[in-house]
C-alpha positions, -999 to 999 in steps of 0.1 A, spaced: 314 -61 480 283 -40 489 254 -56 508 224 -54 484 197 -52 511 172 -28 494 147 -36 466 150 -11 438 122 -7 412 132 14 382 108 34 361 111 55 330 88 84 320 68 76 289 38 90 271 9 66 275 -26 65 260 -55 72 284 -89 55 285 -104 86 269 -81 84 239 -57 112 250 -22 109 262 -3 117 294 31 113 309 34 84 333 62 64 351 64 30 334 81 2 354 112 -12 336 128 -37 360 137 -46 396 172 -50 410 187 -56 445 205 -25 457 227 -9 483 218 25 496 242 49 512 226 81 527 247 112 523 253 134 553 273 166 559 287 189 533 272 223 524 252 211 494 238 182 514 229 205 542 211 229 518 192 199 504 180 190 539 167 225 544 147 220 512 135 186 525 154 166 500 172 133 508 203 124 487 216 88 484 241 68 465 225 37 450 247 7 441 235 -21 419 250 -49 399 264 -40 365 242 -55 337 230 -46 303 197 -34 316 213 -14 345 234 5 319 201 17 303 193 38 334 197 76 328 192 107 348 156 109 335 145 78 354 132 73 389 138 45 414 115 33 442 135 20 471 121 -4 497 142 -12 527 142 -46 546 119 -29 572 94 -21 544 99 16 542 93 28 506 104 60 490 107 74 455 139 90 442 148 109 411 180 95 394 203 125 392 231 111 371 238 82 348 253 51 366 291 49 367 313 19 375 325 15 411 359 4 424 343 -30 432 341 -49 399 307 -57 386 288 -28 402 274 6 391 265 35 414 245 68 409 232 97 429 195 99 436 174 125 454 141 120 472 
């Protein structure tokens, strides 16, 4: 069972109305979930991502109805136990893990 030692806040892009009566795209918070984060290292594509200053991670969360709503168009803000916060783009829809009751997905910061 993965250790869920990160705090994950999931957001979806929506069109919201501004104070001036117009509209704009904004990230709208959907829900929070405890998560496990595994940083990817090695491999040619990961090395190229590092050169472009991108950080790829695998995020694991509990399987739930709301977690299955996450798509590759969402973002996740991850906060570690030490308080470090970083935003990541979800790169793929969550998929079931080998451990029952969990979903995982690739994210890039």
